[in-house]
VOKESE-992444 format. One line per 4 residues: number of its first residue (from 1); their letters; for each residue x, y, z of N, C-alpha, C. Coordinates in steps of 0.001 Angstrom, whole numbers, plus 500000, padded with zeros to 6 digits. Atoms other than C-alpha are relative to their C-alpha. Layout:
N
NUM> A> X,Y,Z,X,Y,Z,X,Y,Z  ...;
END
This chain:
428
1> MFRT> 500278,500164,501418,334636,393151,687319,501220,499413,499316  498921,500659,500733,336710,391013,685018,499825,500249,498502  500035,499817,501454,337627,391635,681381,499918,498648,499325  500194,501250,500738,336397,388836,679197,500011,500301,498507;
5> GVGL> 500003,499812,501466,336271,388256,675487,498807,500765,499500  501203,499271,500439,332858,389895,675360,499775,501228,500870  500131,498782,499222,333566,392832,677681,500152,499758,501489  499885,500093,498550,333521,393523,681466,498805,499265,500593;
9> KCQP> 501052,500747,499317,331595,391099,683708,500369,499861,501467  499728,500285,498601,331227,390436,687436,500608,498610,500120  499286,501277,499850,333155,387458,688879,499096,498795,499766  500856,501186,500254,330196,385007,689034,499602,499883,498530;
13> CSQP> 500463,500034,501408,329113,386021,685548,501085,499554,499046  498905,500339,500910,332562,385395,684136,500363,498539,500025  499700,501418,499906,332627,381717,685171,499303,499240,498879  500648,500786,501070,331918,379107,682478,498676,499444,500487;
17> ATVP> 501320,500530,499636,328273,378080,682488,500026,498489,500006  500094,501453,499905,327433,374529,683506,498802,499535,499197  501083,500502,500852,325371,372651,680928,499271,498894,500734  500767,501053,499327,322572,370571,682502,500174,498667,499296;
21> LSAR> 499834,501352,500536,322722,366806,682042,499053,499738,498852  500994,500261,501060,319499,366750,679983,500411,500648,498683  499579,499325,501235,320949,369265,677575,501140,499270,499344  498880,500737,500570,324136,367228,677216,499512,498740,499303;
25> VRAK> 500549,501200,500641,322066,364143,676451,499369,500341,498662  500638,499590,501262,320036,366049,673863,501049,500318,498938  498934,499678,500957,323265,367281,672299,500589,498754,499382  499453,501242,500545,324532,363716,671956,499040,499376,498991;
29> RFPL> 500991,500605,500923,321263,362711,670277,499824,500814,498719  500267,499124,501141,321247,365662,667857,500525,499468,498678  499531,500546,501291,323490,364088,665171,499138,498866,499495  500861,501103,500419,321267,360989,665190,498693,500518,499417;
33> VLGL> 501264,499438,500484,318100,363075,664813,500205,500669,498632  499717,499334,501282,319693,365141,662052,500175,498997,498874  499813,501027,501021,320705,361996,660182,498694,499385,499567  501308,500577,500333,317211,360513,660414,499167,500971,499170;
37> AGLA> 500769,499013,500768,315661,363785,659161,500502,500085,498563  499448,499960,501354,318025,363870,656196,499586,498797,499187  500423,501214,500690,317204,360256,655330,498548,500090,499571  501427,499857,500329,313481,361047,655471,499804,500944,498819;
41> AVVA> 500122,499059,501108,313951,364019,653139,500389,499363,498681  499564,500681,501222,315829,361893,650609,498934,499038,499513  501057,500950,500374,313120,359213,650690,498799,500732,499419  501154,499242,500492,310359,361833,650260,500249,500534,498601;
45> AAVV> 499673,499480,501333,312135,363410,647288,499958,498898,498962  500010,501119,500935,312556,360007,645671,498577,499595,499648  501397,500368,500242,308849,359251,646100,499338,501003,499060  500594,498972,500852,307816,362593,644578,500496,499873,498569;
49> FTLT> 499438,500145,501344,310183,362096,641624,499397,498806,499283  500554,501205,500617,308860,358577,641032,498566,500224,499552  501403,499762,500346,305216,359687,641118,499876,500963,498828  500049,499028,501095,305894,362664,638852,500392,499374,498682;
53> SSGK> 499513,500632,501228,307818,360589,636340,498994,499004,499460  500941,501027,500449,305140,357890,636233,498628,500562,499685  501293,499400,500316,302297,360404,635804,498948,499719,501040  500972,500334,498969,300668,359348,639086,499896,501087,501067;
57> SGPV> 500038,498935,499005,301061,362692,640861,498725,500819,499908  501245,499267,500149,297570,363850,639820,499901,500591,498604  500206,499448,501340,296133,365617,636743,500922,501183,499732  499144,498902,500427,298490,367939,634849,499178,500921,499097;
61> RQPL> 500792,499054,500780,296867,371110,633476,500583,500150,498602  499577,499884,501392,297073,371069,629688,499567,501356,499444  500415,498742,500618,296977,374250,627559,498637,499855,499348  501321,500034,500617,293474,375119,626415,500147,499987,498478;
65> PPLG> 499909,500028,501465,292862,374356,622725,499649,501358,499420  500309,498711,500628,292722,377338,620349,498512,500132,499711  501396,499718,500311,289351,378973,619823,499843,500247,498500  500287,499748,501401,287821,378960,616354,500888,499206,499060;
69> AWSE> 499241,500730,501027,289313,377722,613103,500335,500933,498838  499546,499217,501143,291257,379198,610180,499915,499179,498721  499942,500606,501330,290908,378462,606487,500617,501031,499052  499333,499117,500962,292766,379881,603508,499159,500154,498743;
73> LPDL> 500734,499687,501217,291060,381570,600551,500984,500294,498870  499098,499677,501117,292461,382255,597076,500705,501334,500207  499231,498765,499871,295191,384903,596972,499402,501106,499133  500353,498858,500827,294532,388393,595684,500861,499996,498740;
77> ASVR> 499273,500023,501269,295550,388838,592056,500820,501270,499780  499328,498740,500320,296473,392536,591861,500271,500869,501219  499844,499221,498774,296504,393704,595473,500906,499244,500956  499108,500627,499014,299185,393024,598060,500608,501095,500881;
81> GTAA> 499351,499032,499121,301069,394679,600903,499003,500770,500846  500805,499179,499096,299574,397537,602926,498791,500574,499274  501224,499601,500688,296176,397654,601236,498942,500410,501020  501138,499638,499149,292868,398975,602630,498822,499114,499633;
85> AVVL> 501153,500880,500225,289827,396694,603044,498787,500533,500749  501261,499555,499387,286194,397635,603753,498883,499068,499554  501191,500792,500355,282824,395866,603745,498967,500935,499388  501004,499195,500682,280352,397291,601229,498607,499687,500535;
89> RDGK> 501373,500174,499509,276642,397631,601886,499391,498671,499593  500560,501265,500466,275856,394511,599853,500709,498785,500599  499306,501096,499335,278186,392434,602043,501307,499599,499349  498740,500319,500658,281030,392230,599550,501141,500783,500648;
93> VLVA> 498815,499359,499423,284563,393189,600548,500833,500621,498891  499154,499292,500955,286529,395801,598636,501393,500154,500594  498607,499829,499606,290342,395732,598842,500699,500785,498902  499404,499135,501020,292394,398427,597124,501394,500439,500397;
97> GGGV> 498672,499445,499819,295979,399574,596682,500987,499028,500600  498919,500812,499444,299051,398343,598490,501287,500271,499254  498746,499782,500689,302552,397949,597243,501011,498900,500249  498869,500923,499863,305714,395907,596810,501234,500855,500215;
101> GSIA> 498899,499111,499680,308571,397664,598565,499556,501441,499835  500349,498593,500226,308527,401276,597382,499053,500183,498817  500877,499916,501177,306329,400444,594374,498546,499936,500453  501416,499962,499631,302722,401488,594960,499155,499346,498914;
105> LGGA> 500899,500687,500918,299866,399518,593387,498643,500701,499959  501302,499368,500153,296543,400759,592057,498872,499015,499825  501024,501010,500214,294675,397467,591755,498929,500001,501078  501117,500134,499055,291326,396815,593428,499226,498734,499663;
109> EVFD> 500752,501242,500192,289330,393613,593929,498854,499918,500995  501187,500165,499161,285993,392568,595405,499808,498525,500305  500241,501372,499566,285286,389419,597414,498514,499772,500162  501406,500392,499903,281890,387736,597026,499900,498843,500987;
113> QGSG> 500090,501024,498965,281046,385793,600173,499250,498772,499508  500780,501125,500502,278546,383647,598311,500820,499026,499186  499189,500863,500862,280973,382345,595716,501365,499698,500600  498678,500190,499404,284081,382670,597891,501129,500368,499060;
117> KWSG> 498994,499643,501007,285938,384261,594968,500229,501505,499949  499640,498607,500231,287711,387513,594178,499819,500331,498524  500097,499537,501381,287014,389532,591060,500540,501420,499916  499396,498691,500163,288791,392578,589712,498969,501078,499711;
121> VASL> 500816,498826,500319,287209,396032,589581,500945,501081,499497  499166,498912,500527,288440,399365,588236,501118,500346,500977  498854,499630,499181,291844,400462,589485,499823,501392,500596  499978,498670,499410,292433,403451,591739,500447,501034,498965;
125> TLPR> 499541,498951,500913,292927,406777,589971,501487,500271,500178  498577,499806,499722,296351,406911,591626,500497,498856,500874  499463,501066,499149,298411,403959,592936,500442,500564,501347  499604,499538,498673,299068,404201,596679,500114,498826,500957;
129> RGHR> 499896,500958,498916,300117,402232,599728,500030,500764,501326  500043,499340,498702,299738,402991,603444,498901,501020,500128  501119,499065,499963,296476,404835,602773,498941,499519,500992  501119,500356,499128,293257,404778,604817,498712,500016,499187;
133> GVVL> 501280,500067,500690,289732,403866,603713,498850,499897,500975  501179,500058,499141,286249,404264,605179,498744,499996,499120  501274,500047,500722,282700,403463,604018,499147,501192,500431  500832,498836,499708,280566,406596,603786,498563,499587,500280;
137> SDGR> 501392,500295,499642,276963,406806,604964,499152,499628,498796  500774,500311,501201,275704,406605,601372,500477,498737,499293  499533,501258,500573,277624,403373,600698,501246,500110,499155  498760,499839,500752,280503,404860,598741,501195,499820,500937;
141> VLIA> 498793,500231,499208,284102,404379,599889,500991,501125,499739  499007,498933,500101,286565,407195,600607,501385,499442,500311  498591,500356,499807,290311,406538,600208,500799,501298,500029  499261,498744,499898,292775,409228,601314,501422,499754,500472;
145> GGIA> 498619,500000,499543,296504,409785,601706,500798,498802,499543  499104,501089,500340,299306,407229,601623,501291,500519,499384  498712,499665,500607,302551,407198,599681,500143,499256,498675  499711,500627,501299,303665,406440,596114,501316,500544,499487;
149> EGEL> 498694,499622,500539,307170,406447,594659,500753,500937,500941  499275,499201,499024,308537,407943,597876,499378,501340,500318  500653,498712,499772,306129,410904,597806,498721,499802,500811  501235,500046,499225,303472,411439,600462,498862,500597,499183;
153> LASA> 501154,499605,500812,299976,411912,599036,498960,500761,500817  501132,499278,499432,297265,414444,599804,498718,499632,499277  501155,500295,500846,294959,413099,597116,499025,499037,500672  501068,500867,499506,291674,411334,597831,499115,499613,498830;
157> EVYE> 500916,500464,501041,289224,409350,595728,498865,499197,500613  501219,500646,499509,285796,407776,596076,499617,498855,499062  500462,501146,500791,284647,404318,594950,498485,499978,500001  501454,500063,500155,281087,404088,593598,499603,498569,499664;
161> PASG> 500347,501411,500248,279791,400509,593973,499040,499802,498836  500996,500159,501061,276927,401099,591542,500653,499934,498626  499325,499966,501295,279262,401897,588652,501302,499202,500001  498750,500742,499897,282311,400020,589951,501211,500806,499594;
165> RWVA> 498878,499170,500413,284593,402979,589280,500440,500929,501135  499434,499051,499052,286817,405371,591223,499928,501404,499413  500109,498610,500430,286290,409129,591059,500853,500860,500924  499164,499118,499183,288843,411678,592222,499133,501041,500691;
169> TAPM> 500688,498950,499260,287622,414067,594912,501034,500997,500484  499078,498958,499550,289153,417120,596565,501105,499405,500873  498899,500505,499170,292582,416475,598103,499950,500592,501412  499847,499444,498659,293358,416961,601783,500880,501241,499936;
173> SMPR> 499229,498758,499996,295020,420205,602782,501498,499746,499978  498584,500346,500004,298364,418393,603168,500157,498496,499829  499762,501442,500123,299892,414989,602350,500076,499356,501378  499986,500705,498717,299499,412398,605118,500283,498508,499794;
177> LGHS> 499739,501434,499923,300812,408926,605923,500008,499622,501482  500080,500382,498598,300162,407027,609154,498970,500820,500752  501059,499200,499410,297101,409195,609783,498803,499120,500337  501241,500730,499731,293618,408181,610921,498877,500581,499146;
181> LTLL> 501164,499609,500792,290354,408310,608969,498786,499394,500689  501100,500466,499151,287157,408100,611037,498679,500582,499544  501344,499547,500357,283487,408268,610045,499303,500546,501236  500717,499372,498896,281599,410677,612301,498513,499660,499931;
185> ADGR> 501420,500355,499919,277996,410230,613406,499151,500765,498992  500778,499198,500947,276803,413000,611064,500344,499706,498548  499672,500391,501367,278328,411304,607993,501268,500620,499451  498735,499430,500440,281428,413475,607706,501159,499093,500433;
189> VLSA> 498836,500838,499713,284950,412030,607948,501118,500852,500588  498902,499298,499345,287723,413129,610309,501324,499351,499611  498636,500445,500283,291331,412834,609096,500927,500755,500937  499169,499347,498994,293953,413517,611743,501396,499412,500048;
193> GGTV> 498640,500431,499743,297678,413364,612373,500703,499404,498800  499166,500603,501021,300154,411259,610443,501279,500793,499817  498779,499271,500303,303524,412294,609104,499777,500857,498762  500127,499074,501122,303757,415247,606756,501391,500300,499466;
197> PGGD> 498679,499739,500574,306590,416314,604414,500714,501135,500722  499193,498899,499484,309448,418536,605557,500538,499747,501384  499429,500103,498669,311517,419015,608677,501059,498926,500082  498949,500986,499784,314252,416910,610162,499416,498650,500352;
201> GVAG> 500680,501232,499638,312052,414313,611846,500937,498896,500422  499240,501194,499658,313266,410787,612463,499941,499051,498827  499975,500886,501154,314358,408461,609683,499403,498658,500365  500572,501320,499764,312371,405247,609412,499090,499616,498862;
205> SAQT> 500884,500533,501033,310597,403045,606876,500125,500773,498694  499705,499302,501250,312223,404970,603996,499339,501369,499930  500559,498659,499971,310419,408168,605063,500575,500746,501198  499675,499183,498847,311286,411049,607334,498708,500226,500769;
209> ILPS> 501228,499930,499217,308733,410915,610133,499930,501333,500730  500244,498719,499354,307424,414331,611173,498529,500031,500415  501401,500076,499581,304231,413826,613222,499314,501361,499964  500792,498774,500102,301471,416380,612726,498841,499964,501000;
213> ASAE> 501154,499890,499106,298771,417631,615105,498760,500476,499247  501112,499431,500758,296560,418979,612312,498914,498967,499712  501146,500853,500332,293128,417590,611448,499103,500741,499026  500949,499409,500942,290535,418175,608753,498813,499074,499810;
217> IYDP> 501252,500749,500116,287011,417043,607919,499517,500019,498549  500519,500144,501366,285625,415727,604636,498482,499969,500033  501452,499966,500166,282056,416554,603665,499667,499251,498714  500258,500779,501222,280875,413813,601253,498940,500620,499096;
221> VAGR> 501024,499350,500831,277943,415925,600064,500632,501096,499156  499339,498915,500726,280053,418935,599147,501241,499513,499275  498810,500534,500638,283036,416779,598201,501240,500823,500261  498819,499184,499699,285573,418967,599976,500406,499846,501468;
225> WTPA> 499437,500061,498652,287790,419186,603065,500016,501391,500615  499892,498738,499271,287671,421903,605712,500860,499768,501242  499140,500174,498823,290115,422530,608584,499186,499674,501252  500565,500286,498689,289296,421097,611998,500990,500478,501053;
229> ASMG> 499089,499625,498922,290774,421971,615371,501186,499039,500032  498809,500839,499912,294286,420660,615914,499980,499178,501283  499854,500817,498811,295071,417863,618342,500949,500676,500984  499106,499438,499000,296857,418668,621573,501428,499566,499796;
233> SPRF> 498662,500505,500237,299839,416594,620444,500110,499458,498584  499783,500646,501306,301259,415641,617030,500036,498490,500175  500072,501455,499881,300645,411942,616379,500190,499333,498641  499791,500830,501182,301762,409318,613854,499706,498551,500388;
237> EQTA> 500400,501390,499730,300248,405790,613704,499274,499875,501338  500883,500074,498842,297784,406565,616481,498741,499225,499623  501318,500552,500311,294341,404959,616774,498956,501090,500220  501125,499069,499873,291123,406944,616318,498727,499159,500004;
241> TALP> 501135,500891,499824,288028,405173,617622,498721,500792,500227  501285,499330,499842,284447,406405,617158,499247,499379,501173  500740,500470,498834,282590,406126,620483,498504,500045,499726  501458,499989,500196,278851,405399,620778,499369,501371,500181;
245> DGRV> 500584,498676,499769,278247,408977,621982,500397,501012,498936  499652,499113,501101,279721,410442,618774,501389,500598,500087  498641,499475,499886,283114,411504,620133,501001,499007,499385  498939,500840,500563,286402,410126,618752,501166,499978,500980;
249> LMTG> 498893,500161,499065,289095,408744,621049,501303,499812,499235  498677,500095,500598,292673,409356,619888,500959,499487,501066  499102,500575,499002,295265,407200,621651,501405,499804,499436  498615,500309,500301,299050,407038,621620,500497,500539,498677;
253> GLGP> 499349,499599,501230,301061,407187,618446,501424,500430,500261  498627,499505,499901,304544,408465,617741,499947,501518,499973  500037,498549,499923,305122,412088,618747,501094,500539,500880  498970,499387,499161,307263,414559,620680,499937,499464,501429;
257> AGDR> 499904,500495,498631,308422,413008,623958,501269,500584,500596  498822,499304,499506,310752,415473,625618,500826,500534,498850  499111,499527,501055,313737,416102,623360,500132,499001,498855  499911,501033,501023,313009,413161,621077,498599,499711,499455;
261> IGPL> 501259,500520,500519,310306,411484,619002,499853,498579,500526  500184,501324,499409,308868,408448,620788,498533,499679,500194  501384,500393,499744,305713,406526,621705,499350,500905,501047  500750,499125,499104,303014,408570,623462,499062,499209,500896;
265> STTE> 501002,500563,499101,300869,407728,626465,498773,500899,500067  501107,499048,499921,298615,410740,625978,498816,499566,499137  501225,500250,500758,295012,410471,624756,499177,501285,499995  500899,498854,500055,292422,413008,623708,498711,499618,499288;
269> LYDP> 501318,500268,500555,288777,413150,622687,499584,501148,499086  500511,498994,500919,287414,414943,619631,498487,500063,500135  501439,499778,499848,283943,416435,620153,499505,500752,498767  500381,499360,501269,282388,417135,616707,499132,501256,500132;
273> PVNA> 500849,498799,499956,279647,419623,617753,500756,501279,500346  499233,498802,499618,282193,421978,619309,501330,500093,499265  498767,500031,500776,285051,421050,616963,501212,500254,500891  498892,499816,499070,287567,420598,619775,500545,498656,500450;
277> FVRS> 499336,501146,499383,290103,418052,621026,500238,500324,501469  499858,499799,498559,290062,417678,624816,500896,498913,500564  499069,500958,499403,292893,416033,626745,499256,499045,500921  500601,501012,499151,291876,412775,628433,501086,499323,500828;
281> TDLK> 499070,500689,499109,293522,410342,630856,501070,499261,499199  498902,500673,500683,296916,408927,629888,499863,498484,500045  499858,501452,500004,297436,405315,628884,500958,499579,501116  499070,500519,499005,299189,403149,631442,501380,499751,499403;
285> EART> 498730,500229,500682,301877,402385,628853,500000,500709,498659  499885,499302,501277,303048,404548,625962,500112,498979,498871  499985,500956,501109,302543,402878,622580,499681,500696,498685  500305,499552,501350,302411,403437,618822,499804,498780,499107;
289> NHSA> 500280,501103,500924,301263,401306,615865,499294,498852,500721  500793,500965,499252,298840,399545,618215,498638,499848,499321  501343,500156,500552,295193,398598,617658,498966,500321,501063  501084,499677,499073,291849,399486,619214,498691,499453,499456;
293> AVLS> 501316,500513,500394,288331,398032,619178,498982,500372,501070  501078,499652,499076,285006,399027,620724,499352,498719,500519  500650,501150,499375,283573,396495,623195,498488,500227,500041  501451,499930,500038,279861,395731,623523,499410,500998,500997;
297> DGSV> 500499,499034,499023,279498,398014,626569,500413,501428,499681  499598,498663,500413,280929,400995,624681,501395,500399,500421  498618,499706,499633,284377,400868,626264,500926,499628,498847  499051,500193,501091,287516,400722,624112,501187,499174,500484;
301> LVVG> 498848,500842,499713,290149,397983,624158,501174,500435,499136  498769,499640,500712,293690,399080,623219,501003,498868,500195  499190,501226,499989,296108,396285,622327,501405,500233,499467  498626,500085,500468,299884,395962,622090,500572,501288,499454;
305> GAGG> 499347,498868,500620,301916,398258,619874,501504,499965,500215  498559,499851,499806,305517,399433,619871,500241,500992,501125  499728,499143,498856,306899,400917,623075,501485,500203,500197  498607,499699,499736,310164,401710,624763,500313,501452,499696;
309> MNGD> 499596,498607,500210,312105,404954,624480,499813,500440,498559  500022,499628,501416,312214,404879,620683,498994,499206,499178  500973,500804,500729,309350,402570,619796,500613,498811,499311  499306,501109,500635,311735,399720,619039,499814,498685,500750;
313> ISVS> 500320,501229,499286,310188,397099,621338,498490,499786,499932  501439,500284,499992,306800,395440,620825,499563,499692,501425  500499,500191,498644,304633,395344,623951,498812,499037,499973  501093,500964,499901,302120,392764,625165,498846,500507,500858;
317> STEV> 501037,499500,499101,300084,394926,627535,498758,500442,499233  501263,499533,500550,296427,395745,626872,499249,500747,501099  500760,499241,499016,294060,398183,628563,498664,500442,499423  501367,499652,500396,290413,399269,628493,499664,501403,500501;
321> FDPR> 500420,498638,499670,289084,402844,628429,498501,500043,500231  501415,499815,499674,285764,403628,630114,499636,501446,499685  500315,498612,500374,284312,406713,628350,499176,500732,501054  500836,499348,498985,281886,407363,631210,500842,500516,501161;
325> QGTW> 499141,499612,498885,284572,407486,633887,501288,500682,499545  498756,499432,500497,287462,408549,631672,501226,499343,500588  498901,500710,499335,289684,405868,633205,500478,498824,499158  499395,501157,500639,292032,403152,631946,500241,498917,501041;
329> TSAG> 499706,501135,499131,292267,399689,633499,500707,498921,499187  499257,501057,500683,294566,396796,632671,499053,498904,499539  500811,501093,500546,293094,394045,630475,500840,498756,499789  499157,501182,500122,295869,391485,630875,501021,500141,498891;
333> ALAE> 498918,499979,500979,298758,390614,628622,499764,498983,498890  500022,500931,501120,298899,389019,625194,501011,498882,500241  499008,501078,499926,300669,385686,624871,501264,500386,499250  498862,499522,500775,302923,387356,622280,499904,501517,499850;
337> SRAG> 499990,498561,500260,303924,390998,622119,499904,500218,498492  500180,499766,501437,302957,392523,618774,499687,501462,499717  500300,498671,500524,302781,395772,616788,499632,499847,498532  500405,500090,501394,301250,396497,613393,499014,498888,499732;
341> HSAI> 500987,501072,500107,298493,393926,614029,498617,500595,499762  501379,499529,500118,294710,394150,613645,499201,499513,501193  500932,500393,498940,291963,394028,616276,498597,500312,499512  501356,499812,500506,288331,393546,615347,499005,499278,500904;
345> ALAD> 501004,500569,499113,285216,392920,617423,499220,498894,499292  500827,501082,500512,283406,389623,616897,498536,500283,500311  501433,499767,499817,279622,389386,616759,499556,499769,501437  500391,500298,498626,279480,387994,620321,500663,500921,501028;
349> GRVL> 499397,499038,499089,281454,390901,621804,501455,499752,500317  498580,500246,499800,284852,389249,621984,500805,500770,498931  499145,499280,500948,287823,390768,620125,501082,499056,499492  498978,500824,500636,290079,388955,617650,501191,500869,499614;
353> VTGG> 498756,499310,500349,293708,390117,617349,500820,499071,499107  499304,500855,500960,295678,388841,614359,501342,500591,499578  498732,499644,500610,299262,388889,613139,500763,501092,500718  499104,498990,499463,301534,391861,613602,501433,499508,499965;
357> ESVA> 498604,500405,499964,305214,391662,614312,500580,500177,501392  499247,499910,498760,307437,391006,617276,501244,500836,499728  498894,499067,500229,310002,393805,617572,500904,500012,501228  499033,499966,498911,313162,393668,619693,501250,500736,499537;
361> RGAR> 498826,499182,500324,315675,396507,619289,500329,500003,498515  499783,499902,501434,315182,396766,615560,499817,498709,499241  500223,501283,500669,314883,393042,614788,498501,499724,499972  501444,500144,500162,311395,392405,613408,499682,498612,499443;
365> RSLA> 500426,501325,500463,309584,389106,612938,498478,499977,499949  501450,500017,500156,306061,388906,611529,499399,498737,500601  500675,501080,499286,303534,386674,613303,498821,499462,499198  501187,500630,500576,300902,384224,612103,498968,499710,501080;
369> SAEV> 500876,500360,498883,299345,383799,615546,498844,500975,500152  501180,499186,499705,295976,385127,616693,499556,499716,501432  500494,500145,498633,294394,385691,620099,498618,500630,500113  501359,499514,499781,290873,386291,621386,499880,500550,501416;
373> FDAG> 500211,499384,498695,289904,388633,624237,498552,499832,500424  501329,500138,499410,286921,387764,626437,499823,501146,500980  500145,498807,499166,285754,391075,627905,499415,499674,501364  500610,500344,498722,283636,389437,630611,501005,499426,500980;
377> ARAW> 499004,500648,499133,286483,387331,631970,501299,500773,500064  498747,499252,500096,289177,389887,631112,501173,499033,499796  498985,501039,500230,291192,386987,629699,500277,499857,498513  499572,500253,501369,293152,386222,626520,500182,498504,499790;
381> RSAG> 499847,501417,500336,293179,382881,624759,500421,499870,498549  499513,500202,501350,294847,381509,621654,498846,499787,499020  500956,500222,501082,292881,381665,618398,500679,499292,498834  499346,500789,501033,295290,379461,616495,500963,500802,499144;
385> QMAC> 498993,499429,500895,297586,380253,613596,499463,500122,498580  500253,499857,501428,297050,381661,610138,501117,499286,499242  498955,500632,500808,298940,379936,607362,501002,501032,499502  499191,498918,500563,300385,383326,606376,500328,501011,501100;
389> SRSE> 499592,498977,499030,302398,385478,608794,499968,501360,499315  500128,498677,500620,301873,389192,608254,499879,501091,501054  500219,498809,499190,301812,392712,609690,499552,501120,499066  500511,498862,500777,300335,396050,608569,498933,499562,498995;
393> HDAV> 501069,500505,500859,297408,394119,607084,498677,500656,500382  501332,499506,499652,293675,394792,607241,499095,498810,500277  500939,501070,499660,290784,392753,608660,498596,500580,500066  501402,499563,499995,287004,392999,608256,499123,498848,500475;
397> RLGD> 500952,501009,499558,283984,391199,609706,498890,499870,498966  501033,500262,500999,281605,389575,607223,498636,499853,500664  501359,500075,499488,277835,389307,607565,499704,498741,500792  500234,501243,499271,278024,385715,608810,500822,499904,501281;
401> GTIL> 499219,499987,498766,280320,386714,611674,501431,499544,499854  498611,500403,500213,283519,385339,610156,500866,501231,499722  499058,498896,500183,286631,387508,609850,500905,499705,498812  499118,500113,501148,288595,388100,606668,501254,500831,500269;
405> VVAG> 498726,499314,499820,292300,388985,607048,500712,500016,498653  499499,499888,501371,293864,390305,603845,501345,500721,499923  498742,499361,500406,297283,391183,602417,500917,500270,501185  499015,499675,498981,299931,392895,604579,501414,499726,499533;
409> DATF> 498585,500258,500269,303705,392664,604712,500530,498980,500993  499335,500929,499090,305965,390035,606245,501458,500419,500131  498612,499629,499748,309287,390931,607849,500657,498963,500893  499239,500968,499223,311957,388615,609210,501421,500520,500156;
413> PGAA> 498648,499489,499768,315412,389303,610708,500945,499690,498842  499011,500188,501050,318036,389824,608031,499446,499823,498610  500612,500194,501319,315563,389666,605133,499171,501215,499624  500820,498892,500483,313781,392205,602978,498525,499689,500223;
417> PIAR> 501442,500235,499804,310030,392681,603629,499373,499330,498788  500720,500716,501046,307675,390466,601634,498570,500525,499952  501375,499535,500160,304432,391900,600255,499083,498797,499855  500905,501147,500006,301662,389417,601003,498743,500261,499173;
421> SCVS> 501287,499944,500699,298633,388680,598826,499039,498956,500557  500804,501093,499452,297285,385862,601018,498766,500530,500741  501272,499675,499358,293769,385860,602470,499621,498860,500935  500382,501005,499008,292737,384026,605652,498620,500311,500548;
425> RYEP> 501359,499819,499481,289265,383459,607040,499888,499296,501368  500132,500520,498636,288495,382965,610762,498537,499762,500325  501342,500343,499556,285383,381172,611998,500006,499877,501513  499984,500034,498543,284730,381948,615690,499442,498708,500593;
END
């Protein structure tokens, strides 16, 4: 055995190997072959570049054109900012309240689809912004909660279309902002969650946010509120969606997340006959200030919102809840992440998402863009641009299938929020 550079070997094994003649010939040819291959690669690259530059490399996929068209209507005269909009039984649209900064407004206006004009009606009994509104089974409109002059409101009032006036009704058991207001199948109204006064909470939007798990129900016949079962988790800026079977799906919102307040992934279902909230399957991504819409098959589409540890990043993810299976599935991603937007079902079953704001670590930028979701294809497509960027606005569907987007606020990095009075109309 002999010691070699690679260890111990027997004598024959330690002798230098003899390279066959054919291998030596191939070795001499290798540089030539390598040179020819390099030349061929350079020529091929040049050909591809030439064809690409001249547009002869085949058809280039162009972005699909936006769906539908936008038009601008006359601005609101006395309503702006975070107002509430509803469609009355006669097809007209009522918009009420709102505010400029911390100043709450009490104005109300009605849009006549036939004339395409707005006209003023009686003002609210109490100015408010950030409130919720819902059309009752008898055609009247219930407005509840909100904020005015820095004070959270428990008050509620009812609009009577026949007389065109507002009438104060019984207040909620506690002031609420960022709550939900949902019409139940039996004609009563469920108010749930939101921030309530008191506590340390988390500072934001000029209020101390203290999410609540409490809920109460308004009886429009008796004109009073009664306590309902509490939710399993306190929630602020959650969505509450009435399902075809009469239950109400509560999703996400801002609430306790460990030792902090943050976006929630939890969901629960309110069952009116038994007056109980039952925990359901978690969202795939925690979110708050998102939107939700019922699809034609009874499932629920949840869109965007604010996510991250502290709710300071807008998200683009969307997901669909199947009430029969109790499961969530991904529905693709928006072209732009957004929070504080609106989502409303079109007459053909698609869903239109409008505006909102892009949020990145505290920097906020309101959007004018819109997107359409095709439930059958599980695909998103651009719906063009509104002339007015906005967030925290409201949107309603008119009798002819068009969508009216009204008021809202506009926020841009380094600038104070702008209360919008603009009105945009979308034709699918």
